[in-house]
N, C-alpha and C positions, 0 to 999 in steps of 0.2 A: 819754272816751266808751267804752262797752262794745260788745260784739259783738251788736247787735240788728239785726233786718231793716231798720228805718228808718235806722239809722246806717250800715249796710252800703250802702244805696241812696245815701246822701249821699256815701259814699266813691267809689262807682262814678261818680257825677257829677263828683266832684273829679278823678278820674283822666281822665275823658273830656274835660274842659275844660282841663286843665293843659297848658301848653306846656313849661315847664322843670321837670323832675322829677329829683330826686336820689334814687338807690336805693343804700342801704347794706346790704351783704350779709355775713352771718356763717355760721358752721358749721351752724347750725340748718337752713339751706336744703338742705344736702346730706345730712343725716341720713336722710331717707326713701330716699335712694339707697344706703344701707348704709355710709356713712362716719361714723366716730366724731367726737364733739365733746369739747372739753376739759371742759365742765361735766358732761355726762351720761355720759361714758365715760372718767373719769379713769384707770381702770386700764390703758387702752391705753398711756399714757405712764408707767406705774408710779407713778401718784399724785404725780408730781413734775415737772409740766410745765415750770415755770419753771427747774428745774435742768437738764432734758434739752435744752431749746431755747436753748442759749447757746453762744457761741463758746468760752468758757473750758472748758466740759465737753468739747466736741469736741476741743480741743487736748490734753486730758489722756487722754480715753478715746473716740476716734472711733467705735469699734464700738458702744458703748452708745447713741450718737446715731443711727448708721446703722441699727440694728435697727428701732426704731419707724418711722423715716422710710421705710425700704425696705418695711416691711409696709404702711404707708399708701399708698405708691406702687403696690404690687401691687393693693391694694383699689381704688384710683382707676382703674387701668388697666381693671379689670373692671366698674366702676360705670357706670351709665347716667344721663344727665340725667333728672331727674324733671320733672313738668309745671310745677312752680314755676319751674325754670330756663327752660323753654320759654316760659312766660308772660312772663317778664322779657325774653327775647329778642324776643318779638313786640311788647312795649311799646316797646323801643328802636327796632325796625324801623318802627313806626308814628309815632313821635315823635322827630324829630331833636334836640330839646332835652333828651332823657334822657341822664343820665350815671350809670353804675353803678360804684360803688366796691366792689370785692370784697375782703374780708379772707380769703377762702378761697384755698387753693393747689391745688385739685383740678382746675381747668380745665374743670369741667362747664358753666359758663355759655358758654364759648367753643364747646364741643362741642355745645351746644344751638342754636348759630347766632347767638349775640349779636353785634351789630355791633362789630367790633374797635375802631373809632374812638370808640365810646361806652362802652368797658369799660376800667377801670383796675384792675390787679392790685396791691394795696397791699403785699402781703407776698411777692410773687414766685411763680413757678410751681414746683410740686412736681417736675415732670419735667425741670427744668433742673439741671445740675450745674456747679459752679464751683470755682475754686481757693481753698484755705484761706489762701493768702498774700495779705495785704492789698494788696500792690502789683501783683498780677496781675489782669488783666481777663478771663481765659479763661472762656468759657461754652460749654456744649454740651448738646443735648437728648438725653434717654434715654427712649425710649418702648418699649424692649425688655422682654420678659417676664423675661429673665435679670437677676439682681440686679446692681446697680451695682458692688458689692464682690464679686468672685468668691469663692465659698465661703460666702457669707452666704445660706444657704437658709432662707427664712421658712416655718415650718410653720403649721398652723392654730391653734396655741395662741398666747397673748399673749406676744410676745417680751420684754416688759418685766416679766413675772412674776418676782419675785426667787427663787422656788423652782425656776425653770427654768434649767438651765445653758446659757449662751449658747455659740455656736460658738467654738471655740478659735482666735480670730483676734486679731491685734494691729494697731497702726497701720501696720506694715510690709506688711500684706495689703491696705491701701486703695490703689487705684491712684494713682499720682502724676500731677500735672498735667504737660502737655507742657513747661511752662516750667521744670520741675525744682526749683522752690523750695517747692512745697507739695503736699499731697495733695488729692484730690477731696472735696468736701463738697456737701450738698444746696444748691441755688441759691435758697434762701428766706431771708427776713429773720428772724433770731432775736431773742429778747429782748435789749435793750440795743444793738442795731444800728440804724443810721440807715435810714430808709425810702428807697426808690429815688428819686433826685432827679427823674428823668423822670416818674415817677408823680405826685409832688407838684406838679410844674410843670403837668401836664395838668389836675389838679384846680383849681389856682389860676387857670389860663387860663379854665376853665369858669365859675368864680365871677366873674371879671373881664369876661366877655363880655356880661354883663347885670347890671342892678342889682336884679333880683328872682329869687326862686325860688318856684314855685307850690306844690310838694308834695314831701315826703320820705317814701319808703317804707323803713322799717327792718325788715329781714327776718332772723330767726334770730340775733340778737345783742343783747346789752345794752351793747355798747361800740360807739358810733356816732360815729366821727370826722366832723367838719364839720357835726354836727347843729346846734350853736349858731350857726354862721355862716349856715346855711340858714334857721334860725328868725329870725335877725336880718334876713334879706332878705325876710321876710314869709311863709315857707312854712308850710303846714299839715303835720301829721305823722301818719303811720299806722304802727303797730307790728304786726308779724306774728311769731307764735311767741315771745312774751315775756310774762313774768309782770308783772302790775300792781305787784307788790312791788318790781320793779326800776326803776320809774319814780318821778320826783319827784312828790310828792303834789299839787302845783298844776299839773301839766302837762296841758294840754288836747289830747288826741290820740285818734284811733281806735285801738282795741286789738282785734286780730283773733287770737283764741287758737287757732283751728283750725289744723291742719297746713298749712303754707304750700304744700305740693304740691297741696293741695285749694283753699285759699282764694285764692291768687294766680290760678290759671286761671279760677276763677269770677268774681272781681271784675274782673280785667283783660279777660277775655273779654267780659263784659257791657259794659264801657266802650268796647271797640273794635269790638263787634259780631262777635266771633269765637267759634267753639266750640273750646275748648282742653280736652282730656281731663284729668281729675283722677286720673290713674294714672301710674305710672312709664313713661317713654318707652321705646320699643323701636326 
């Protein structure tokens, strides 16, 4: 289905009548809030995302990993939830059967007021720091404006630009964990690491709590975990901020190409009888 007025109205009705809704969120939701995505802003990670976001790279050169993560953390501290985040929070508040799986690490859905019990952070929070030693379970939150690594001052330029000389820091400058066995690392899930067991269990519990799923909203991502499971449970599917080229040719779904910070408030607001502004929240 394409984005026409008639089809938008059918999606509004589907949202209105649905009881069990799975929402799968990716970085495209937060881009209107000023946060970069891997696809549209590859330079933020030095065009080598899969190399930077790994434990093996951190073990060899922790500063090269901390630079982009610290810059993203600083951006996320200043960012505001946009009205797409707020619309999804309103949806969860109105419908206890909603489960939102967020692949984002920016915490903007939570800051928009999303119900905690209906939100699963699949890749962990950006503001959490943990120990690099596998046997240590240390975690601590860092919401301070000061950099996690002292001396790692993030300027306005892209810290991953190879022409920019990074701060002269080494692994010895990264604070050590209180356990004494490792250094502090971003508390997120990197490529090649196992997803958090508790997050996976909460998702499995949601699927097992009923035999059906009414609707899936895929927002700002072409990588939608659990989409096949939801479709097998009878769900209709709607995609927001995704190109039709990224979909299988025979997939029957609503495709809403408008900015999700505009389309989500309009459609969810109409379904719930609410007025949700289509501008960045303040």
